[in-house]
N, C-alpha and C positions, 0 to 999 in steps of 0.2 A: 673471403666476404664469409664463408658459411663456417667461418672461424670464430666471425660476429655475432654472428646469429644465433645459434646456440648458444654458445660459451661465453652471454653478454663481458660477465664478473670479467676475463682475460684483455689485461695493459695491452695499451698501445704498443712496449718494449716489444712483451713477446711475443706479441704479432708480428714484429719487425724481422725479432732475430730467427723466428721456425724457417720461412720461405729462404733465409740465406745458407744454415744446416740442410734445409733440405736437398737445394742448392748443391753445396758443396758435398751431399753422398752422394746425387745421382752423379756430379762430374766426378768421382774418384773412379767409380761405378765402369763408366764408359772409357776413362782413360786405359783402365787396370786389363781390360775389353775391349783395347781399339780395334783388333783383327775382325770384331766380331760388328761391331755398331758403325764405324768407318765406313766409306764407300772404298773398297779396294781393287783398283786401274791392273788386269795381271802381266797386261804389255810392260806397261811401267815399270810391276812392282815397286808401288808406292800407296798411300789411300793417302787419305783426302785430311786428313792432322797434319798426317809428315810436312804436304805444300801447305796448309797452312801455317806450318810452324819457318816453313822459306820464305814464305811471302811476310810474317811479321817483322821478321829480323831482317829482312830486303827495306821494308818499308818505315825500318826504325829509324837503319844508317841513312837513305834516303830523307829522314827528320832532318838525322844528325846535321846534314848542311845544308837547309835550309827549318831553324828551330823557331825563326820570330812571325816569318810571314806564308809559313808555306810552300807549294809548289805553286799555287793559281787552283780557283774552282771551276772545279769542269778536267783539270789536267792532269791528276795522277796516273793516267793510264799512258800518255807522251811523255811526264817526265821517271817514270818507274821502267819505261823499256828504254830510254834512252839510260838509266844508271847500269841496267842489267846487261849493257850495248860496252860498258866500260870494265867486268868482269873476267877475271881469268877462265874460261872455259869449263874447270874444274868446282869453279863456285858457283858457275848460275846453278838458276834453278828450275827445273822443268818447266814449271807456268811463265812462261816470258810474257803473258799478254791480257792482262787481267784489268779491267776496270776497277775494282776497289778493294782497298788492301785486308777488306771481308776484315775491319774491327772497326765500327762505328767510329772510336775515338781518335785511333791514327788518323780515320779518312777524315774525321773534324780535323784534324790540326794540319794534318801536311794538305788540305783544301784551303780551308781558313785562318791560318795561323792560331798564333798561340791568341791573339786576344779570342779566334773566333770559339776553340775549344775553354777558354774562360767562360764565353759567356755559354755557351751548353750547358758547362757545368755551375753553373752559378744558377739559370732558370731551374733544372734538375734542382738542387739543391733549398732553394723557393717552391718549389713545387712540395716538395715532403718536409718540410717546417709549418705551409701553411697546414698542409693535408693532416701535418699531428697535431697543431696547436689548434684545430678546429675539431676535430674530433673526441680532444681531451675533457672539448668546454660544452660541446653538445650532442655526442654520440650521433651523430649522423653516418648513418650506412653506406650514403651515397658518395661518400667519400673514398670505400675503402675498395670498390671497383676497377676505380679510377687510378688509384696508386696500385692498384697490382696489376695492371694492363700496361703500365708505362713501366712497373716493377720491373715484367716478364718480355718488354722492347730492350732497353737498357740489359739487360743478364746476358741473352738476343746480343746483342749486339759485341758483346766480347769475341765471335766467332763467325760476324757478317756484320752486313752497315745498311740496317731496317728504319733510315734516317730518308735518304738519296734517292726519293722515287715518287713519284707527286702523292702516290696515295698513301705509302708511307708518314710523309712528313704533315701530310694534314692529318694521319689518324694523329697524332705526335700533341701536334697543334694543338688539333680538338681534345681530347685529353688536357693537355694543360689551363683552355679555355673552359671545361667544367668543371675542372678543381677550385681557378677563379672566381666564376658565377658562382657558385657555390660557395665561397668564402663571401662572397659581395650580399648576398642572401643572406649571411648571419648577419652580418657587420650594418644593413642597411639601420636607416634614419628613418622612426617613424614618421609620415608625412602630418604637416602642420599642424591639421585639422584635430588630428586626436592626441598631440602632445596638447592642443591648447584645450582639447576636454578633461584632459586625464588630468 
């Protein structure tokens, strides 16, 4: 948001690239020094990044058994526990009782099937397509905070599930609604009396 306020000549393309570069640099730093930045469990001798890697791998394996319809809405915990029980003792993860796969994209696919994840990604694509198009035409600064906030949610979604809670899903749809409202505002048809007078 501040980039567009203080650097008006900044193009939309450059403004979209900067956050990705920043996240890549921060991510590389965190992965390099994960022992300092990850929660470390001294009893199990494992950190939160390692537990997430295990969870993601087993979630992908579970998804490979149910790629079309998934496991069902709110059924991940039961399906994951049942799948873990079929594994040999040496391959079982430390965390066996989990509510979510700590990845919003995996969670959508597992709980709503291929149609659900496709619809979710399509909504995001339409959101940013309209935001970029309307900003290019109108330079409406109010479009930037909503796009940045949704980007933060989606980036966080790679390591968590910032949607399947009432307040977080409401925030997601609020951001989408604000973007749609601003788009309709820019495209609204003038009243009939104004059109006649003109």
